[in-house]
Legacy VTK file of the C-alpha trace (Angstrom):
# vtk DataFile Version 3.0
C-alpha trace
ASCII
DATASET POLYDATA
POINTS 101 float
34.646 -15.897 -5.955
35.519 -19.541 -5.241
36.521 -20.072 -8.859
38.748 -17.007 -8.692
40.380 -18.319 -5.513
41.087 -21.690 -7.120
42.539 -20.174 -10.276
44.745 -17.657 -8.491
45.990 -20.354 -6.104
47.273 -22.254 -9.146
48.902 -19.209 -10.716
46.269 -18.125 -13.228
45.411 -14.476 -13.722
41.760 -13.485 -13.308
41.063 -10.274 -15.198
37.459 -9.732 -14.167
34.547 -11.226 -12.266
31.106 -10.507 -13.649
27.661 -11.528 -12.495
25.807 -10.944 -15.763
26.420 -11.843 -19.376
26.274 -8.237 -20.501
28.922 -7.244 -17.937
31.154 -10.087 -19.090
30.798 -9.127 -22.744
31.604 -5.503 -21.921
34.668 -6.514 -19.894
35.971 -8.653 -22.767
36.092 -5.656 -25.106
38.833 -4.221 -22.898
40.966 -7.388 -23.010
43.154 -8.952 -25.697
41.836 -12.472 -25.235
41.363 -15.279 -22.778
38.787 -17.657 -21.392
35.290 -16.796 -20.240
34.188 -19.214 -17.530
30.418 -19.218 -17.572
27.561 -21.028 -15.921
24.530 -22.322 -17.789
22.212 -19.476 -16.798
23.242 -15.940 -15.918
20.722 -13.405 -14.571
20.310 -11.756 -17.977
21.000 -14.525 -20.487
21.884 -18.160 -21.072
25.354 -19.356 -22.071
24.159 -19.802 -25.675
23.327 -16.101 -25.835
26.801 -15.255 -24.539
28.301 -17.535 -27.202
26.601 -15.545 -29.964
28.354 -12.344 -28.912
31.639 -13.859 -27.717
34.604 -12.184 -29.437
36.656 -14.526 -31.616
39.704 -13.966 -29.427
37.939 -15.554 -26.420
37.102 -19.161 -25.586
34.124 -20.242 -23.483
34.349 -22.770 -20.661
30.903 -23.924 -19.551
30.321 -25.016 -15.951
27.079 -26.994 -15.860
25.282 -30.201 -14.981
25.814 -33.337 -17.032
22.364 -32.866 -18.618
23.196 -29.370 -19.869
26.634 -30.465 -21.062
25.119 -33.340 -23.043
22.893 -30.844 -24.884
25.680 -28.289 -25.507
27.409 -28.007 -28.891
30.442 -30.277 -29.153
32.659 -27.242 -29.806
32.124 -26.030 -26.217
34.554 -27.192 -23.574
32.901 -27.863 -20.250
33.433 -28.961 -16.665
30.669 -30.849 -14.931
29.167 -29.429 -11.760
29.746 -30.090 -8.964
33.334 -29.750 -10.049
36.666 -30.745 -8.654
39.276 -28.008 -8.459
41.700 -30.230 -10.374
39.233 -30.600 -13.272
38.859 -26.825 -13.529
42.601 -26.169 -13.306
43.501 -28.866 -15.836
40.849 -27.688 -18.319
41.869 -24.028 -18.052
45.538 -24.991 -18.436
44.751 -27.035 -21.553
42.661 -24.217 -23.052
45.389 -21.619 -22.429
47.960 -23.908 -24.059
45.766 -24.180 -27.152
45.253 -20.410 -27.252
48.993 -19.787 -27.036
49.583 -22.073 -30.033
LINES 1 102
101 0 1 2 3 4 5 6 7 8 9 10 11 12 13 14 15 16 17 18 19 20 21 22 23 24 25 26 27 28 29 30 31 32 33 34 35 36 37 38 39 40 41 42 43 44 45 46 47 48 49 50 51 52 53 54 55 56 57 58 59 60 61 62 63 64 65 66 67 68 69 70 71 72 73 74 75 76 77 78 79 80 81 82 83 84 85 86 87 88 89 90 91 92 93 94 95 96 97 98 99 100
């Protein structure tokens, strides 16, 4: 909910908030594209599992510790936890710009 508050405060649209990977994947099927902001470990799966099923029209933004980020594939964009609101906003803005191109 805090992430949603930060994003909406800066003018971003939040389509859905999900607490499990399976809920997030189901919600994405109803959308045309966007960014999935995901922690390292969800109640039903890890971020790597979510990546396997992520639709091609979505990007993944990983929020995790520096240790997890260092082990993540280089193709994954990430923000280190604990995060600064400005880091999250700037990363999401950059990702949306790339998607629009």
